[in-house]
Structures are given as C-alpha cells and as structure tokens.
mmCIF file as Biopython writes it, N, C-alpha, C and O atoms, coordinates in Angstrom:
data_model
#
loop_
_atom_site.group_PDB
_atom_site.id
_atom_site.type_symbol
_atom_site.label_atom_id
_atom_site.label_alt_id
_atom_site.label_comp_id
_atom_site.label_asym_id
_atom_site.label_entity_id
_atom_site.label_seq_id
_atom_site.pdbx_PDB_ins_code
_atom_site.Cartn_x
_atom_site.Cartn_y
_atom_site.Cartn_z
_atom_site.occupancy
_atom_site.B_iso_or_equiv
_atom_site.auth_seq_id
_atom_site.auth_asym_id
_atom_site.pdbx_PDB_model_num
ATOM 1   N N  . ASP A ? 1  ? 16.919 97.755  106.918 1.0 0.0 1  A 1 
ATOM 2   C CA . ASP A ? 1  ? 16.591 96.475  106.047 1.0 0.0 1  A 1 
ATOM 3   C C  . ASP A ? 1  ? 17.677 95.959  105.120 1.0 0.0 1  A 1 
ATOM 4   O O  . ASP A ? 1  ? 18.053 94.789  105.053 1.0 0.0 1  A 1 
ATOM 5   N N  . LEU A ? 2  ? 18.147 97.028  104.387 1.0 0.0 2  A 1 
ATOM 6   C CA . LEU A ? 2  ? 19.370 96.677  103.489 1.0 0.0 2  A 1 
ATOM 7   C C  . LEU A ? 2  ? 20.648 96.316  104.040 1.0 0.0 2  A 1 
ATOM 8   O O  . LEU A ? 2  ? 21.460 95.623  103.426 1.0 0.0 2  A 1 
ATOM 9   N N  . VAL A ? 3  ? 20.842 96.801  105.250 1.0 0.0 3  A 1 
ATOM 10  C CA . VAL A ? 3  ? 22.068 96.031  105.728 1.0 0.0 3  A 1 
ATOM 11  C C  . VAL A ? 3  ? 21.819 94.670  106.388 1.0 0.0 3  A 1 
ATOM 12  O O  . VAL A ? 3  ? 22.728 93.880  106.642 1.0 0.0 3  A 1 
ATOM 13  N N  . GLN A ? 4  ? 20.562 94.461  106.639 1.0 0.0 4  A 1 
ATOM 14  C CA . GLN A ? 4  ? 20.282 92.854  107.273 1.0 0.0 4  A 1 
ATOM 15  C C  . GLN A ? 4  ? 20.529 91.911  106.005 1.0 0.0 4  A 1 
ATOM 16  O O  . GLN A ? 4  ? 21.067 90.804  105.997 1.0 0.0 4  A 1 
ATOM 17  N N  . ARG A ? 5  ? 19.952 92.696  104.846 1.0 0.0 5  A 1 
ATOM 18  C CA . ARG A ? 5  ? 19.739 91.691  103.489 1.0 0.0 5  A 1 
ATOM 19  C C  . ARG A ? 5  ? 21.222 91.722  102.861 1.0 0.0 5  A 1 
ATOM 20  O O  . ARG A ? 5  ? 21.414 90.985  101.895 1.0 0.0 5  A 1 
ATOM 21  N N  . GLY A ? 6  ? 22.180 92.437  103.284 1.0 0.0 6  A 1 
ATOM 22  C CA . GLY A ? 6  ? 23.710 92.436  102.894 1.0 0.0 6  A 1 
ATOM 23  C C  . GLY A ? 6  ? 23.827 93.258  101.768 1.0 0.0 6  A 1 
ATOM 24  O O  . GLY A ? 6  ? 24.850 93.162  101.091 1.0 0.0 6  A 1 
ATOM 25  N N  . VAL A ? 7  ? 22.742 94.240  101.380 1.0 0.0 7  A 1 
ATOM 26  C CA . VAL A ? 7  ? 23.056 94.989  100.221 1.0 0.0 7  A 1 
ATOM 27  C C  . VAL A ? 7  ? 24.078 96.150  100.736 1.0 0.0 7  A 1 
ATOM 28  O O  . VAL A ? 7  ? 25.244 96.221  100.347 1.0 0.0 7  A 1 
ATOM 29  N N  . VAL A ? 8  ? 23.525 96.982  101.595 1.0 0.0 8  A 1 
ATOM 30  C CA . VAL A ? 8  ? 24.576 98.030  102.217 1.0 0.0 8  A 1 
ATOM 31  C C  . VAL A ? 8  ? 25.610 97.030  102.843 1.0 0.0 8  A 1 
ATOM 32  O O  . VAL A ? 8  ? 25.320 96.107  103.604 1.0 0.0 8  A 1 
ATOM 33  N N  . LYS A ? 9  ? 26.832 97.354  102.412 1.0 0.0 9  A 1 
ATOM 34  C CA . LYS A ? 9  ? 27.902 96.701  103.365 1.0 0.0 9  A 1 
ATOM 35  C C  . LYS A ? 9  ? 28.367 97.765  104.575 1.0 0.0 9  A 1 
ATOM 36  O O  . LYS A ? 9  ? 28.531 97.433  105.749 1.0 0.0 9  A 1 
ATOM 37  N N  . SER A ? 10 ? 28.545 99.139  104.026 1.0 0.0 10 A 1 
ATOM 38  C CA . SER A ? 10 ? 28.935 99.697  105.153 1.0 0.0 10 A 1 
ATOM 39  C C  . SER A ? 10 ? 28.439 101.410 104.561 1.0 0.0 10 A 1 
ATOM 40  O O  . SER A ? 10 ? 28.305 101.794 103.399 1.0 0.0 10 A 1 
ATOM 41  N N  . SER A ? 11 ? 28.285 102.037 105.625 1.0 0.0 11 A 1 
ATOM 42  C CA . SER A ? 11 ? 27.865 103.532 105.209 1.0 0.0 11 A 1 
ATOM 43  C C  . SER A ? 11 ? 28.507 104.539 106.473 1.0 0.0 11 A 1 
ATOM 44  O O  . SER A ? 11 ? 28.949 104.031 107.503 1.0 0.0 11 A 1 
ATOM 45  N N  . GLY A ? 12 ? 28.496 105.790 106.283 1.0 0.0 12 A 1 
ATOM 46  C CA . GLY A ? 12 ? 28.918 106.807 107.144 1.0 0.0 12 A 1 
ATOM 47  C C  . GLY A ? 12 ? 29.164 108.111 106.678 1.0 0.0 12 A 1 
ATOM 48  O O  . GLY A ? 12 ? 29.573 108.207 105.521 1.0 0.0 12 A 1 
ATOM 49  N N  . PRO A ? 13 ? 29.002 109.125 107.331 1.0 0.0 13 A 1 
ATOM 50  C CA . PRO A ? 13 ? 29.232 110.453 107.009 1.0 0.0 13 A 1 
ATOM 51  C C  . PRO A ? 13 ? 31.023 110.605 106.767 1.0 0.0 13 A 1 
ATOM 52  O O  . PRO A ? 13 ? 31.743 109.761 107.301 1.0 0.0 13 A 1 
ATOM 53  N N  . PHE A ? 14 ? 31.589 111.631 106.007 1.0 0.0 14 A 1 
ATOM 54  C CA . PHE A ? 14 ? 32.883 112.044 105.747 1.0 0.0 14 A 1 
ATOM 55  C C  . PHE A ? 14 ? 32.998 112.751 107.161 1.0 0.0 14 A 1 
ATOM 56  O O  . PHE A ? 14 ? 32.036 113.269 107.728 1.0 0.0 14 A 1 
ATOM 57  N N  . ALA A ? 15 ? 34.301 112.712 107.667 1.0 0.0 15 A 1 
ATOM 58  C CA . ALA A ? 15 ? 34.724 113.320 108.908 1.0 0.0 15 A 1 
ATOM 59  C C  . ALA A ? 15 ? 34.394 114.938 108.727 1.0 0.0 15 A 1 
ATOM 60  O O  . ALA A ? 15 ? 33.853 115.581 109.626 1.0 0.0 15 A 1 
ATOM 61  N N  . ASP A ? 16 ? 34.773 115.498 107.495 1.0 0.0 16 A 1 
ATOM 62  C CA . ASP A ? 16 ? 34.655 116.869 107.381 1.0 0.0 16 A 1 
ATOM 63  C C  . ASP A ? 16 ? 33.387 117.529 107.055 1.0 0.0 16 A 1 
ATOM 64  O O  . ASP A ? 16 ? 33.278 118.733 106.819 1.0 0.0 16 A 1 
ATOM 65  N N  . GLY A ? 17 ? 32.358 116.602 107.055 1.0 0.0 17 A 1 
ATOM 66  C CA . GLY A ? 17 ? 31.100 117.149 106.861 1.0 0.0 17 A 1 
ATOM 67  C C  . GLY A ? 17 ? 30.389 117.272 105.774 1.0 0.0 17 A 1 
ATOM 68  O O  . GLY A ? 17 ? 29.201 117.590 105.719 1.0 0.0 17 A 1 
ATOM 69  N N  . THR A ? 18 ? 31.331 116.943 104.608 1.0 0.0 18 A 1 
ATOM 70  C CA . THR A ? 18 ? 30.944 117.225 103.306 1.0 0.0 18 A 1 
ATOM 71  C C  . THR A ? 18 ? 29.854 116.328 102.647 1.0 0.0 18 A 1 
ATOM 72  O O  . THR A ? 18 ? 29.305 116.699 101.610 1.0 0.0 18 A 1 
ATOM 73  N N  . GLY A ? 19 ? 29.573 115.265 103.189 1.0 0.0 19 A 1 
ATOM 74  C CA . GLY A ? 19 ? 28.774 114.253 102.709 1.0 0.0 19 A 1 
ATOM 75  C C  . GLY A ? 19 ? 28.859 112.967 103.451 1.0 0.0 19 A 1 
ATOM 76  O O  . GLY A ? 19 ? 28.989 112.854 104.670 1.0 0.0 19 A 1 
ATOM 77  N N  . ALA A ? 20 ? 28.756 111.874 102.451 1.0 0.0 20 A 1 
ATOM 78  C CA . ALA A ? 20 ? 28.627 110.330 103.252 1.0 0.0 20 A 1 
ATOM 79  C C  . ALA A ? 20 ? 29.151 109.693 102.068 1.0 0.0 20 A 1 
ATOM 80  O O  . ALA A ? 20 ? 29.182 110.097 100.905 1.0 0.0 20 A 1 
ATOM 81  N N  . LEU A ? 21 ? 29.620 108.453 102.672 1.0 0.0 21 A 1 
ATOM 82  C CA . LEU A ? 21 ? 29.891 107.007 101.523 1.0 0.0 21 A 1 
ATOM 83  C C  . LEU A ? 21 ? 28.861 106.167 102.081 1.0 0.0 21 A 1 
ATOM 84  O O  . LEU A ? 21 ? 28.452 106.108 103.241 1.0 0.0 21 A 1 
ATOM 85  N N  . ILE A ? 22 ? 28.432 105.377 100.810 1.0 0.0 22 A 1 
ATOM 86  C CA . ILE A ? 22 ? 27.543 104.182 100.994 1.0 0.0 22 A 1 
ATOM 87  C C  . ILE A ? 22 ? 27.970 103.224 100.206 1.0 0.0 22 A 1 
ATOM 88  O O  . ILE A ? 22 ? 28.001 103.498 99.006  1.0 0.0 22 A 1 
ATOM 89  N N  . ILE A ? 23 ? 28.386 101.942 100.610 1.0 0.0 23 A 1 
ATOM 90  C CA . ILE A ? 23 ? 28.951 100.949 99.990  1.0 0.0 23 A 1 
ATOM 91  C C  . ILE A ? 23 ? 27.874 99.963  99.987  1.0 0.0 23 A 1 
ATOM 92  O O  . ILE A ? 23 ? 27.315 99.526  100.993 1.0 0.0 23 A 1 
ATOM 93  N N  . VAL A ? 24 ? 27.576 99.582  98.517  1.0 0.0 24 A 1 
ATOM 94  C CA . VAL A ? 24 ? 26.523 98.570  98.464  1.0 0.0 24 A 1 
ATOM 95  C C  . VAL A ? 24 ? 26.939 97.456  97.541  1.0 0.0 24 A 1 
ATOM 96  O O  . VAL A ? 24 ? 27.855 97.618  96.734  1.0 0.0 24 A 1 
ATOM 97  N N  . ASP A ? 25 ? 26.322 96.406  97.646  1.0 0.0 25 A 1 
ATOM 98  C CA . ASP A ? 25 ? 26.443 95.160  96.646  1.0 0.0 25 A 1 
ATOM 99  C C  . ASP A ? 25 ? 25.657 95.159  95.619  1.0 0.0 25 A 1 
ATOM 100 O O  . ASP A ? 25 ? 24.564 94.709  95.962  1.0 0.0 25 A 1 
ATOM 101 N N  . ALA A ? 26 ? 25.684 95.481  94.388  1.0 0.0 26 A 1 
ATOM 102 C CA . ALA A ? 26 ? 24.809 95.513  93.547  1.0 0.0 26 A 1 
ATOM 103 C C  . ALA A ? 26 ? 25.313 94.990  92.084  1.0 0.0 26 A 1 
ATOM 104 O O  . ALA A ? 26 ? 26.514 94.781  91.914  1.0 0.0 26 A 1 
ATOM 105 N N  . ALA A ? 27 ? 24.416 94.794  91.079  1.0 0.0 27 A 1 
ATOM 106 C CA . ALA A ? 27 ? 25.049 94.160  90.042  1.0 0.0 27 A 1 
ATOM 107 C C  . ALA A ? 27 ? 25.721 95.267  88.956  1.0 0.0 27 A 1 
ATOM 108 O O  . ALA A ? 27 ? 26.625 94.980  88.171  1.0 0.0 27 A 1 
ATOM 109 N N  . ASP A ? 28 ? 25.129 96.504  89.072  1.0 0.0 28 A 1 
ATOM 110 C CA . ASP A ? 28 ? 25.599 97.413  88.438  1.0 0.0 28 A 1 
ATOM 111 C C  . ASP A ? 28 ? 25.182 98.760  88.686  1.0 0.0 28 A 1 
ATOM 112 O O  . ASP A ? 28 ? 24.427 98.940  89.641  1.0 0.0 28 A 1 
ATOM 113 N N  . ALA A ? 29 ? 25.628 99.974  87.828  1.0 0.0 29 A 1 
ATOM 114 C CA . ALA A ? 29 ? 25.392 101.101 88.362  1.0 0.0 29 A 1 
ATOM 115 C C  . ALA A ? 29 ? 23.912 101.571 88.350  1.0 0.0 29 A 1 
ATOM 116 O O  . ALA A ? 29 ? 23.449 102.321 89.210  1.0 0.0 29 A 1 
ATOM 117 N N  . GLU A ? 30 ? 23.205 101.065 87.295  1.0 0.0 30 A 1 
ATOM 118 C CA . GLU A ? 30 ? 21.714 101.204 87.245  1.0 0.0 30 A 1 
ATOM 119 C C  . GLU A ? 30 ? 21.093 100.453 88.383  1.0 0.0 30 A 1 
ATOM 120 O O  . GLU A ? 30 ? 20.152 101.061 88.895  1.0 0.0 30 A 1 
ATOM 121 N N  . ALA A ? 31 ? 21.346 99.407  88.857  1.0 0.0 31 A 1 
ATOM 122 C CA . ALA A ? 31 ? 20.635 98.874  89.825  1.0 0.0 31 A 1 
ATOM 123 C C  . ALA A ? 31 ? 20.845 99.550  91.342  1.0 0.0 31 A 1 
ATOM 124 O O  . ALA A ? 31 ? 20.010 99.435  92.239  1.0 0.0 31 A 1 
ATOM 125 N N  . VAL A ? 32 ? 22.027 100.228 91.462  1.0 0.0 32 A 1 
ATOM 126 C CA . VAL A ? 32 ? 22.241 101.282 92.452  1.0 0.0 32 A 1 
ATOM 127 C C  . VAL A ? 32 ? 21.335 102.329 92.492  1.0 0.0 32 A 1 
ATOM 128 O O  . VAL A ? 32 ? 20.778 102.746 93.507  1.0 0.0 32 A 1 
ATOM 129 N N  . ARG A ? 33 ? 21.166 102.855 91.055  1.0 0.0 33 A 1 
ATOM 130 C CA . ARG A ? 33 ? 20.316 104.000 90.830  1.0 0.0 33 A 1 
ATOM 131 C C  . ARG A ? 33 ? 18.797 103.943 91.453  1.0 0.0 33 A 1 
ATOM 132 O O  . ARG A ? 33 ? 18.208 104.705 92.220  1.0 0.0 33 A 1 
ATOM 133 N N  . LEU A ? 34 ? 18.386 102.652 90.766  1.0 0.0 34 A 1 
ATOM 134 C CA . LEU A ? 34 ? 17.152 102.235 91.206  1.0 0.0 34 A 1 
ATOM 135 C C  . LEU A ? 34 ? 16.971 102.047 92.737  1.0 0.0 34 A 1 
ATOM 136 O O  . LEU A ? 34 ? 15.957 102.445 93.311  1.0 0.0 34 A 1 
ATOM 137 N N  . LEU A ? 35 ? 18.010 101.416 93.383  1.0 0.0 35 A 1 
ATOM 138 C CA . LEU A ? 35 ? 17.935 101.243 94.786  1.0 0.0 35 A 1 
ATOM 139 C C  . LEU A ? 35 ? 17.630 102.290 95.721  1.0 0.0 35 A 1 
ATOM 140 O O  . LEU A ? 35 ? 16.903 102.125 96.701  1.0 0.0 35 A 1 
ATOM 141 N N  . PHE A ? 36 ? 18.324 103.627 95.336  1.0 0.0 36 A 1 
ATOM 142 C CA . PHE A ? 36 ? 18.395 104.637 95.923  1.0 0.0 36 A 1 
ATOM 143 C C  . PHE A ? 36 ? 17.292 105.589 95.507  1.0 0.0 36 A 1 
ATOM 144 O O  . PHE A ? 36 ? 17.213 106.630 96.158  1.0 0.0 36 A 1 
ATOM 145 N N  . THR A ? 37 ? 16.522 105.413 94.629  1.0 0.0 37 A 1 
ATOM 146 C CA . THR A ? 37 ? 14.993 105.953 94.323  1.0 0.0 37 A 1 
ATOM 147 C C  . THR A ? 37 ? 14.084 105.852 95.370  1.0 0.0 37 A 1 
ATOM 148 O O  . THR A ? 37 ? 13.058 106.532 95.396  1.0 0.0 37 A 1 
ATOM 149 N N  . HIS A ? 38 ? 14.456 104.860 96.445  1.0 0.0 38 A 1 
ATOM 150 C CA . HIS A ? 38 ? 13.459 104.555 97.453  1.0 0.0 38 A 1 
ATOM 151 C C  . HIS A ? 38 ? 14.142 105.178 98.649  1.0 0.0 38 A 1 
ATOM 152 O O  . HIS A ? 38 ? 13.596 104.996 99.737  1.0 0.0 38 A 1 
ATOM 153 N N  . ASP A ? 39 ? 15.297 105.912 98.607  1.0 0.0 39 A 1 
ATOM 154 C CA . ASP A ? 39 ? 16.098 106.422 100.184 1.0 0.0 39 A 1 
ATOM 155 C C  . ASP A ? 39 ? 15.349 107.532 100.582 1.0 0.0 39 A 1 
ATOM 156 O O  . ASP A ? 39 ? 15.222 108.557 99.914  1.0 0.0 39 A 1 
ATOM 157 N N  . PRO A ? 40 ? 14.859 107.319 101.671 1.0 0.0 40 A 1 
ATOM 158 C CA . PRO A ? 40 ? 14.041 108.110 102.608 1.0 0.0 40 A 1 
ATOM 159 C C  . PRO A ? 40 ? 14.611 109.582 102.489 1.0 0.0 40 A 1 
ATOM 160 O O  . PRO A ? 40 ? 13.861 110.551 102.374 1.0 0.0 40 A 1 
ATOM 161 N N  . PHE A ? 41 ? 16.136 109.691 102.527 1.0 0.0 41 A 1 
ATOM 162 C CA . PHE A ? 41 ? 16.514 111.098 102.643 1.0 0.0 41 A 1 
ATOM 163 C C  . PHE A ? 41 ? 16.408 111.725 101.074 1.0 0.0 41 A 1 
ATOM 164 O O  . PHE A ? 41 ? 16.224 112.931 100.907 1.0 0.0 41 A 1 
ATOM 165 N N  . ASP A ? 42 ? 16.525 110.903 100.084 1.0 0.0 42 A 1 
ATOM 166 C CA . ASP A ? 42 ? 16.446 111.483 98.732  1.0 0.0 42 A 1 
ATOM 167 C C  . ASP A ? 42 ? 14.828 111.867 98.597  1.0 0.0 42 A 1 
ATOM 168 O O  . ASP A ? 42 ? 14.507 112.998 98.232  1.0 0.0 42 A 1 
ATOM 169 N N  . ARG A ? 43 ? 13.978 111.003 98.868  1.0 0.0 43 A 1 
ATOM 170 C CA . ARG A ? 43 ? 12.750 111.343 98.798  1.0 0.0 43 A 1 
ATOM 171 C C  . ARG A ? 43 ? 12.133 112.592 99.402  1.0 0.0 43 A 1 
ATOM 172 O O  . ARG A ? 43 ? 11.125 113.165 98.988  1.0 0.0 43 A 1 
ATOM 173 N N  . ALA A ? 44 ? 12.959 112.962 100.542 1.0 0.0 44 A 1 
ATOM 174 C CA . ALA A ? 44 ? 12.588 114.070 101.240 1.0 0.0 44 A 1 
ATOM 175 C C  . ALA A ? 44 ? 13.329 115.332 100.797 1.0 0.0 44 A 1 
ATOM 176 O O  . ALA A ? 44 ? 13.037 116.393 101.349 1.0 0.0 44 A 1 
ATOM 177 N N  . GLY A ? 45 ? 14.333 115.298 99.773  1.0 0.0 45 A 1 
ATOM 178 C CA . GLY A ? 45 ? 14.814 116.221 99.142  1.0 0.0 45 A 1 
ATOM 179 C C  . GLY A ? 45 ? 15.893 116.664 99.844  1.0 0.0 45 A 1 
ATOM 180 O O  . GLY A ? 45 ? 16.217 117.844 99.711  1.0 0.0 45 A 1 
ATOM 181 N N  . LEU A ? 46 ? 16.632 115.809 100.705 1.0 0.0 46 A 1 
ATOM 182 C CA . LEU A ? 46 ? 17.845 116.060 101.418 1.0 0.0 46 A 1 
ATOM 183 C C  . LEU A ? 46 ? 19.069 115.731 100.907 1.0 0.0 46 A 1 
ATOM 184 O O  . LEU A ? 46 ? 20.066 115.990 101.581 1.0 0.0 46 A 1 
ATOM 185 N N  . VAL A ? 47 ? 19.195 115.116 99.647  1.0 0.0 47 A 1 
ATOM 186 C CA . VAL A ? 47 ? 20.093 114.579 98.902  1.0 0.0 47 A 1 
ATOM 187 C C  . VAL A ? 47 ? 20.735 115.872 97.807  1.0 0.0 47 A 1 
ATOM 188 O O  . VAL A ? 47 ? 20.244 116.046 96.692  1.0 0.0 47 A 1 
ATOM 189 N N  . GLU A ? 48 ? 21.600 116.499 98.207  1.0 0.0 48 A 1 
ATOM 190 C CA . GLU A ? 48 ? 21.777 117.462 97.224  1.0 0.0 48 A 1 
ATOM 191 C C  . GLU A ? 48 ? 22.371 117.122 95.824  1.0 0.0 48 A 1 
ATOM 192 O O  . GLU A ? 48 ? 22.083 117.629 94.740  1.0 0.0 48 A 1 
ATOM 193 N N  . SER A ? 49 ? 23.265 116.146 96.109  1.0 0.0 49 A 1 
ATOM 194 C CA . SER A ? 49 ? 23.851 115.332 94.771  1.0 0.0 49 A 1 
ATOM 195 C C  . SER A ? 49 ? 24.335 113.954 95.210  1.0 0.0 49 A 1 
ATOM 196 O O  . SER A ? 49 ? 24.495 113.621 96.384  1.0 0.0 49 A 1 
ATOM 197 N N  . SER A ? 50 ? 24.541 113.222 94.182  1.0 0.0 50 A 1 
ATOM 198 C CA . SER A ? 50 ? 25.057 111.855 94.519  1.0 0.0 50 A 1 
ATOM 199 C C  . SER A ? 50 ? 25.766 111.389 93.129  1.0 0.0 50 A 1 
ATOM 200 O O  . SER A ? 50 ? 25.306 111.594 92.005  1.0 0.0 50 A 1 
ATOM 201 N N  . ARG A ? 51 ? 26.963 110.731 93.435  1.0 0.0 51 A 1 
ATOM 202 C CA . ARG A ? 51 ? 27.812 109.818 92.336  1.0 0.0 51 A 1 
ATOM 203 C C  . ARG A ? 51 ? 27.761 108.545 92.513  1.0 0.0 51 A 1 
ATOM 204 O O  . ARG A ? 51 ? 27.721 108.190 93.690  1.0 0.0 51 A 1 
ATOM 205 N N  . ILE A ? 52 ? 27.750 107.755 91.737  1.0 0.0 52 A 1 
ATOM 206 C CA . ILE A ? 52 ? 27.978 106.182 91.769  1.0 0.0 52 A 1 
ATOM 207 C C  . ILE A ? 52 ? 29.171 105.925 91.098  1.0 0.0 52 A 1 
ATOM 208 O O  . ILE A ? 52 ? 29.351 106.446 89.997  1.0 0.0 52 A 1 
ATOM 209 N N  . THR A ? 53 ? 30.200 105.036 91.706  1.0 0.0 53 A 1 
ATOM 210 C CA . THR A ? 53 ? 31.124 104.925 91.176  1.0 0.0 53 A 1 
ATOM 211 C C  . THR A ? 53 ? 31.502 103.379 91.344  1.0 0.0 53 A 1 
ATOM 212 O O  . THR A ? 53 ? 31.448 102.943 92.494  1.0 0.0 53 A 1 
ATOM 213 N N  . GLU A ? 54 ? 31.887 102.488 90.302  1.0 0.0 54 A 1 
ATOM 214 C CA . GLU A ? 54 ? 32.133 101.124 90.768  1.0 0.0 54 A 1 
ATOM 215 C C  . GLU A ? 54 ? 33.462 101.195 91.270  1.0 0.0 54 A 1 
ATOM 216 O O  . GLU A ? 54 ? 34.363 101.951 90.908  1.0 0.0 54 A 1 
ATOM 217 N N  . TRP A ? 55 ? 33.478 100.043 92.420  1.0 0.0 55 A 1 
ATOM 218 C CA . TRP A ? 55 ? 34.648 100.000 93.272  1.0 0.0 55 A 1 
ATOM 219 C C  . TRP A ? 55 ? 34.905 98.528  93.225  1.0 0.0 55 A 1 
ATOM 220 O O  . TRP A ? 55 ? 33.943 97.814  93.507  1.0 0.0 55 A 1 
ATOM 221 N N  . ILE A ? 56 ? 36.241 97.846  92.862  1.0 0.0 56 A 1 
ATOM 222 C CA . ILE A ? 56 ? 36.350 96.703  93.130  1.0 0.0 56 A 1 
ATOM 223 C C  . ILE A ? 56 ? 37.509 96.432  94.232  1.0 0.0 56 A 1 
ATOM 224 O O  . ILE A ? 56 ? 38.671 96.838  94.194  1.0 0.0 56 A 1 
ATOM 225 N N  . PRO A ? 57 ? 36.910 95.673  95.180  1.0 0.0 57 A 1 
ATOM 226 C CA . PRO A ? 57 ? 38.090 95.656  96.628  1.0 0.0 57 A 1 
ATOM 227 C C  . PRO A ? 57 ? 38.726 94.389  96.187  1.0 0.0 57 A 1 
ATOM 228 O O  . PRO A ? 57 ? 38.166 93.435  95.647  1.0 0.0 57 A 1 
ATOM 229 N N  . VAL A ? 58 ? 40.116 94.535  96.530  1.0 0.0 58 A 1 
ATOM 230 C CA . VAL A ? 58 ? 40.934 93.310  96.285  1.0 0.0 58 A 1 
ATOM 231 C C  . VAL A ? 58 ? 41.495 92.812  97.397  1.0 0.0 58 A 1 
ATOM 232 O O  . VAL A ? 58 ? 41.801 91.619  97.428  1.0 0.0 58 A 1 
ATOM 233 N N  . MET A ? 59 ? 41.735 93.707  98.563  1.0 0.0 59 A 1 
ATOM 234 C CA . MET A ? 59 ? 42.321 93.210  99.976  1.0 0.0 59 A 1 
ATOM 235 C C  . MET A ? 59 ? 41.284 93.628  100.931 1.0 0.0 59 A 1 
ATOM 236 O O  . MET A ? 59 ? 40.512 94.564  100.722 1.0 0.0 59 A 1 
ATOM 237 N N  . GLY A ? 60 ? 41.298 92.914  101.966 1.0 0.0 60 A 1 
ATOM 238 C CA . GLY A ? 60 ? 40.703 93.356  103.262 1.0 0.0 60 A 1 
ATOM 239 C C  . GLY A ? 60 ? 39.241 92.510  103.444 1.0 0.0 60 A 1 
ATOM 240 O O  . GLY A ? 60 ? 38.954 91.460  102.871 1.0 0.0 60 A 1 
ATOM 241 N N  . ALA A ? 61 ? 38.394 93.274  104.412 1.0 0.0 61 A 1 
ATOM 242 C CA . ALA A ? 61 ? 36.948 92.772  104.787 1.0 0.0 61 A 1 
ATOM 243 C C  . ALA A ? 61 ? 36.173 92.459  103.458 1.0 0.0 61 A 1 
ATOM 244 O O  . ALA A ? 61 ? 35.611 91.378  103.284 1.0 0.0 61 A 1 
ATOM 245 N N  . LEU A ? 62 ? 36.177 93.380  102.617 1.0 0.0 62 A 1 
ATOM 246 C CA . LEU A ? 62 ? 35.039 93.433  101.704 1.0 0.0 62 A 1 
ATOM 247 C C  . LEU A ? 62 ? 35.427 92.931  100.211 1.0 0.0 62 A 1 
ATOM 248 O O  . LEU A ? 62 ? 34.752 93.267  99.237  1.0 0.0 62 A 1 
ATOM 249 N N  . ALA A ? 63 ? 36.594 92.082  100.108 1.0 0.0 63 A 1 
ATOM 250 C CA . ALA A ? 63 ? 37.056 91.412  98.993  1.0 0.0 63 A 1 
ATOM 251 C C  . ALA A ? 63 ? 36.671 90.010  99.027  1.0 0.0 63 A 1 
ATOM 252 O O  . ALA A ? 63 ? 36.692 89.307  100.038 1.0 0.0 63 A 1 
ATOM 253 N N  . GLU A ? 64 ? 36.306 89.633  97.822  1.0 0.0 64 A 1 
ATOM 254 C CA . GLU A ? 64 ? 35.810 88.304  97.792  1.0 0.0 64 A 1 
ATOM 255 C C  . GLU A ? 64 ? 36.963 87.354  97.610  1.0 0.0 64 A 1 
ATOM 256 O O  . GLU A ? 64 ? 36.761 86.141  97.556  1.0 0.0 64 A 1 
#
C-alpha cells in the first residue's frame, strides 16, 4: 500500500546481506518513525536496529 500511495519510493536488501534500505517520502524524521511503528517486520521483532537519515536528491529519478 505504501508503494502505491507513493510513500515508499524504493526498497531492497544490501547485496552483502547486512540489512536493507527503504527510501520514503515524508515530512520529517518523526513522520518516518511513526510510519515504521506499523511495519510488520518491526512488529514481529525482526528489525534489529534502524537509522533514519534525511537525504536530499539533487539529480536523477528521485530529484524534484
């Protein structure tokens, strides 16, 4: 649903198996935290840790 609504822009695992990256469109870091409180993987205890970092794309498909 989040992909269809345009919230999740892209996601996938790191090639070395150490984790994954999820790129979302949100107002701020707190909005992202709230969004992921509903993540089924996190709710099932499958997320060991996470880090939210603001990213500003300036070129390419995700730049505005």
